Structures are given as C-alpha cells and as structure tokens.
C-alpha positions as CSV (number, residue, x, y, z in Angstrom):
1,M,16.9,4.1,24.1
2,L,16.8,2.9,20.5
3,A,19.9,0.8,21.0
4,Q,18.3,-0.8,24.0
5,L,15.2,-1.7,22.1
6,L,17.2,-3.2,19.3
7,F,19.2,-5.3,21.8
8,A,16.0,-6.5,23.4
9,V,14.7,-7.7,20.0
10,A,18.0,-9.5,19.4
11,L,17.7,-11.3,22.7
12,L,14.1,-12.5,21.9
13,G,15.4,-14.3,18.8
14,G,12.8,-16.3,16.9
15,T,12.1,-16.1,13.2
16,S,11.4,-12.4,13.0
17,E,13.8,-10.6,10.7
18,P,13.4,-7.1,9.3
19,D,14.1,-6.4,5.7
20,T,14.3,-10.1,4.8
21,S,12.8,-12.9,2.7
22,A,11.6,-16.4,3.2
23,R,10.1,-19.2,1.0
24,L,6.3,-19.5,1.5
25,P,5.2,-23.2,1.6
26,R,2.5,-24.1,-1.0
27,G,-0.9,-23.5,0.4
28,G,0.5,-20.9,2.8
29,S,-0.9,-17.5,3.6
30,V,0.4,-14.0,4.3
31,E,-1.1,-11.7,6.9
32,I,-0.2,-8.0,6.7
33,D,-1.1,-5.7,9.6
34,V,0.6,-2.3,9.5
35,H,-1.8,0.2,11.1
36,T,-0.7,3.6,9.8
37,R,1.9,2.7,7.2
38,N,1.5,2.7,3.4
39,V,1.9,-0.7,1.8
40,S,3.1,-1.5,-1.7
41,I,2.6,-5.1,-2.9
42,R,3.6,-6.8,-6.1
43,T,3.6,-10.5,-7.2
44,G,6.8,-12.3,-8.3
45,T,7.5,-15.5,-10.2
46,S,9.1,-17.4,-7.2
47,D,7.8,-18.7,-3.9
48,L,9.7,-16.1,-1.9
49,V,8.1,-13.5,0.3
50,S,10.3,-10.4,0.5
51,V,9.8,-7.5,2.8
52,R,11.5,-4.0,3.0
53,N,10.8,-1.6,5.8
54,G,8.8,-4.2,7.7
55,T,9.1,-7.3,9.9
56,L,8.5,-10.8,8.7
57,D,7.4,-13.5,11.3
58,V,7.1,-17.1,10.1
59,D,4.8,-19.6,11.8
60,G,4.6,-22.8,9.7
61,K,2.6,-21.9,6.6
62,T,1.5,-18.5,8.0
63,F,3.6,-15.5,7.3
64,S,2.9,-12.3,9.3
65,I,4.2,-8.9,8.2
66,S,4.1,-5.9,10.5
67,A,5.9,-2.6,11.1
68,D,7.2,-1.2,14.4
69,D,7.3,2.5,14.0
70,L,9.5,2.9,17.2
71,L,12.2,0.9,15.4
72,R,11.5,2.3,12.0
73,N,11.1,6.0,12.6
74,H,12.4,6.8,9.1
75,G,8.9,5.8,7.7
76,G,8.4,5.1,4.1
77,N,6.3,2.5,2.3
78,I,6.4,-1.1,3.3
79,D,7.4,-2.9,0.1
80,I,6.3,-6.5,-0.2
81,V,6.9,-9.1,-3.0
82,L,5.0,-12.4,-2.7
83,P,4.0,-15.4,-4.8
84,I,1.2,-14.9,-7.2
85,W,-0.6,-18.0,-5.8
86,A,-0.5,-16.8,-2.2
87,R,-3.6,-16.1,0.0
88,V,-3.1,-12.6,1.3
89,S,-4.9,-10.4,3.9
90,V,-4.1,-6.8,4.5
91,S,-5.2,-4.6,7.4
92,T,-4.5,-0.9,8.0
93,Y,-6.1,2.0,9.7
94,T,-4.9,5.1,7.8
95,G,-2.3,3.5,5.5
96,N,-2.9,3.4,1.7
97,I,-2.5,0.1,-0.2
98,I,-1.2,-0.3,-3.7
99,V,-1.2,-3.7,-5.3
100,D,0.5,-4.4,-8.7
101,G,-0.6,-7.8,-9.9
102,A,-3.0,-9.1,-7.3
103,P,-2.3,-12.6,-5.9
104,E,-4.7,-15.6,-6.2
105,R,-6.8,-14.4,-3.2
106,L,-6.5,-11.0,-1.7
107,E,-8.5,-9.4,1.2
108,V,-7.9,-5.8,2.1
109,Q,-9.5,-3.8,5.0
110,T,-8.7,-0.2,5.8
111,F,-10.5,2.5,7.7
112,Q,-9.2,5.8,6.2
113,G,-6.7,4.5,3.6
114,T,-7.2,4.2,-0.1
115,I,-7.0,0.9,-2.0
116,R,-5.6,0.7,-5.6
117,V,-5.3,-2.7,-7.3
118,T,-3.9,-3.3,-10.8
119,G,-4.2,-6.8,-12.4
120,G,-5.0,-10.1,-10.8
121,A,-6.7,-13.3,-11.9
122,G,-8.2,-14.7,-8.7
123,S,-10.5,-13.3,-6.0
124,L,-10.5,-9.8,-4.5
125,D,-12.4,-8.6,-1.4
126,L,-11.7,-4.9,-0.8
127,Q,-13.2,-2.9,2.1
128,S,-12.6,0.8,3.0
129,A,-14.7,2.9,5.4
130,A,-13.5,6.3,4.2
131,G,-11.0,5.8,1.4
132,A,-11.6,5.4,-2.3
133,I,-11.2,2.0,-4.1
134,T,-9.8,1.8,-7.6
135,V,-9.4,-1.5,-9.5
136,T,-7.9,-1.7,-13.0
137,D,-7.4,-4.6,-15.4
138,F,-8.8,-7.3,-13.1
139,K,-9.3,-10.6,-15.0
140,G,-10.3,-12.9,-12.2
141,N,-13.2,-14.9,-10.8
142,R,-14.7,-12.5,-8.3
143,L,-14.3,-8.9,-7.2
144,S,-16.1,-7.5,-4.2
145,A,-15.6,-3.8,-3.3
146,D,-17.2,-1.9,-0.4
147,A,-16.4,1.7,0.2
148,T,-18.8,3.2,2.7
149,G,-17.9,6.9,2.4
150,N,-16.0,7.2,-0.9
151,D,-16.0,6.3,-4.6
152,I,-15.4,2.9,-6.2
153,T,-13.9,2.9,-9.7
154,V,-13.5,-0.4,-11.6
155,T,-12.0,-0.2,-15.1
156,N,-11.4,-3.0,-17.7
157,A,-12.5,-6.0,-15.5
158,S,-14.2,-9.3,-15.8
159,G,-15.6,-12.0,-13.5
160,R,-18.4,-11.6,-10.9
161,I,-18.4,-8.0,-9.7
162,E,-20.1,-6.7,-6.6
163,A,-19.6,-3.0,-5.7
164,A,-21.4,-1.0,-2.9
165,S,-21.0,2.5,-1.4
166,V,-23.2,4.5,0.9
167,S,-22.2,8.1,-0.1
168,G,-19.8,7.6,-2.9
169,N,-20.1,7.0,-6.6
170,V,-19.8,3.6,-8.2
171,R,-18.3,3.6,-11.6
172,L,-17.8,0.4,-13.6
173,R,-16.2,0.9,-17.1
174,G,-15.0,-1.5,-19.7
175,I,-16.8,-4.4,-17.9
176,R,-17.2,-7.9,-19.3
177,S,-19.0,-9.9,-16.7
178,P,-22.0,-12.3,-16.6
179,H,-23.0,-11.0,-13.1
180,V,-22.8,-7.5,-11.7
181,E,-24.3,-5.9,-8.6
182,A,-23.7,-2.1,-8.1
183,T,-25.3,-0.1,-5.4
184,S,-25.0,3.4,-3.9
185,V,-27.4,5.2,-1.5
186,S,-26.6,8.8,-2.4
187,G,-24.0,8.5,-5.2
188,V,-24.2,7.9,-8.9
189,V,-24.0,4.3,-10.4
190,E,-22.4,4.0,-13.8
191,F,-21.9,0.9,-15.9
192,E,-20.2,0.6,-19.3
193,G,-19.9,-2.6,-21.3
194,P,-21.9,-5.4,-23.0
195,F,-24.4,-7.6,-21.2
196,A,-23.7,-11.3,-21.5
197,T,-26.4,-13.6,-22.9
198,D,-28.3,-15.0,-19.9
199,G,-26.3,-12.6,-17.6
200,R,-27.8,-11.1,-14.5
201,Y,-27.3,-7.5,-13.5
202,A,-28.6,-5.3,-10.7
203,F,-28.1,-1.5,-10.3
204,E,-29.5,0.5,-7.4
205,S,-29.3,4.1,-6.1
206,H,-31.6,5.9,-3.8
207,A,-30.8,9.5,-4.5
208,G,-28.2,9.4,-7.2
209,G,-28.7,8.7,-10.9
210,I,-28.0,5.4,-12.8
211,M,-26.3,5.5,-16.2
212,L,-25.8,2.5,-18.4
213,T,-23.6,2.9,-21.5
214,L,-24.4,-0.1,-23.7
215,P,-23.8,-1.3,-27.3
216,A,-26.4,-0.4,-29.9
217,D,-27.3,-4.1,-30.3
218,V,-27.9,-4.7,-26.6
219,D,-30.0,-7.8,-25.9
220,A,-31.6,-7.4,-22.5
221,Q,-34.8,-6.9,-20.6
222,L,-34.6,-4.1,-18.0
223,H,-36.9,-4.4,-15.0
224,I,-37.1,-0.8,-13.8
225,S,-38.5,0.6,-10.6
226,T,-38.4,4.4,-9.8
227,F,-40.5,6.8,-7.8
228,G,-39.3,10.3,-8.8
229,G,-36.8,9.7,-11.5
230,K,-37.1,9.6,-15.3
231,F,-36.2,6.9,-17.7
232,L,-34.3,8.2,-20.7
233,T,-32.7,6.1,-23.4
234,Q,-30.7,6.7,-26.6
235,I,-31.3,3.1,-27.8
236,P,-34.9,2.4,-28.9
237,A,-36.6,-0.4,-26.9
238,T,-38.3,-3.1,-28.9
239,R,-41.0,-3.3,-26.2
240,R,-42.1,-1.5,-23.1
241,A,-44.8,-2.7,-20.7
242,G,-46.3,-2.0,-17.3
243,R,-46.9,1.1,-15.1
244,N,-48.4,1.5,-11.7
245,D,-51.2,4.0,-11.0
246,D,-50.0,5.0,-7.5
247,G,-47.2,7.3,-8.6
248,D,-44.5,4.7,-8.9
249,D,-43.1,3.7,-12.2
250,D,-42.6,-0.1,-12.4
251,F,-42.1,-1.4,-15.9
252,V,-40.1,-3.5,-18.3
253,A,-38.1,-2.2,-21.2
254,V,-36.9,-4.9,-23.7
255,F,-34.0,-4.4,-26.0
256,G,-33.5,-7.0,-28.8
257,K,-34.9,-10.4,-27.6
258,G,-34.3,-9.6,-23.9
259,A,-31.6,-12.3,-23.3
260,A,-29.9,-10.7,-20.3
261,H,-31.9,-10.0,-17.1
262,V,-31.3,-6.5,-15.6
263,T,-33.0,-4.9,-12.5
264,I,-32.7,-1.2,-11.9
265,D,-34.0,0.5,-8.8
266,S,-33.9,4.3,-8.2
267,F,-36.0,6.4,-5.8
268,S,-35.4,9.9,-7.0
269,G,-32.5,9.8,-9.5
270,D,-32.9,9.6,-13.3
271,I,-32.1,6.3,-15.2
272,R,-30.3,6.8,-18.5
273,V,-29.4,4.3,-21.2
274,L,-26.6,5.7,-23.4
275,K,-25.4,4.2,-26.7
276,A,-21.7,3.4,-26.6
277,G,-19.8,5.6,-28.9
278,G,-22.7,8.0,-29.2
279,R,-23.0,11.7,-28.3
C-alpha cells in the first residue's frame, strides 16, 4: 500500500519534493501547516528554504510546507531552515513549535501545542488556545502573545509588547519597552524592567495579583483602580492622591516626576511595587 501511494505521488509530479530545499524569492512568504507534528524552525544566512521530514510546495513567491503522516510514519520533528527576512505563518493543532532566531515576520497559531521562540528582530504574533508561550531575547518591533488557557513568559525583550491570557499567568521579565499591555483574567501579571520616559503601560488582572519590579529611581505616575485588593510598595511615592467613597480604590501614585504613564486595574488581587534588587 505504501509503495502504491509513493508511486501515485510520483505520477502527480509538480514542484512538491520531500526533504528538499528551494530559493525563496525576495518578498516571498512561507506557510507551514502540519496539524499534529512538532516543528523546529531556525533562520539561515541565505535565501534557501530547507525542509526535513516535510513536503515543500512552491507556487511563485509562496512556499507551502506540510507533512503527510501516511507517507512519513516514522514521525519526528519537521526541521525547517529559512531566510531571516521571510514572512512566515505556522499552523498546528497539537504540535509544538520551537523557533531559534525568528524571521522578519512570524505568525504562529496552535490549539494545544506550546510555542517557544528565541531571538528575532521583527514582528511576532503568537496564539495558543491551551499551550504555553515562551519568548526569550526578542529585540524586534512588536510582540503579540495570546495564550487563552496557559502561561505567557517573556524574558529579555524590547519593542511594543502585548500579552494576554484568560486563566494563565503573564510574566514579563527584563523588559525594555516604551509600550506594554499585559492582561490576565484569573492569573498573575508580573513586570520587571524600567519604564521609558513618556512610555505607556497597562496591567490588568481580575482575580490574580499584579507585581511590578522597578528600579528605585522609577519616574512614573501609576493610575490605580482596585475593588478588593491592596496597594503595597517598597518604593516610596512622591505623591498619592484620590480615593472613592463607594468602596472602590481609584487613585494616582506618583514616583519621581511621573514621566511614564501607567494604568493598573485589579478587582480582587493585590498590587505590589517591588524595588529591583531588593528583598
């Protein structure tokens, strides 16, 4: 049966070749759809797209990579090397995605798989319904991460950062960004790093706590709204003003001259400001 399937593929011809490589035209894109298989991606220094354990289809400037498990019952990762300037989209159902050196533009969607990205200097759009998302050493323009039912961890990153989870924790550490939005419904939201002058930041959690680890000389105004949570800080505020009389706390805490603008919303979780390097 397997021999008949292979013979049928040979008769079809076309540009589909397993375990092969082809030169991606400038301005081209790579579409990866592998359902249940794990994917390992890294960027190279040439214009070649190379695929192992998968099938490469070429249609002008669009390269499509897939895996036929009937023909490849030995399993294993699909290993892909592609140009650093490529526009890449990845779609899996249960497969895990590992990216070493993200390309110029990367979009990843998975249902149950995990996403792990290291490096990159362009744009990342990562979505997982049930799997965790981990990003390390990203130095690009924009990072968007959405993990509905699991954790998001971003370490040592810059550029505009947007991270959202429903039931997972959102942890942002070693961040240098002028614009950050971090949200979780029931999980904890953590941020560690300096605030940029005139930067804008928003942190929100309904039932989880919010913890900001900031340098002692932080220069920001924190617009805080909470119902049942407490506001605790290791760094003395230069000014604090405003409080509602209806049970809600809605106030502003100013550190330094208040250069950065920060909004913090928590319904029942505590809000903590910790001093970097402190105990």
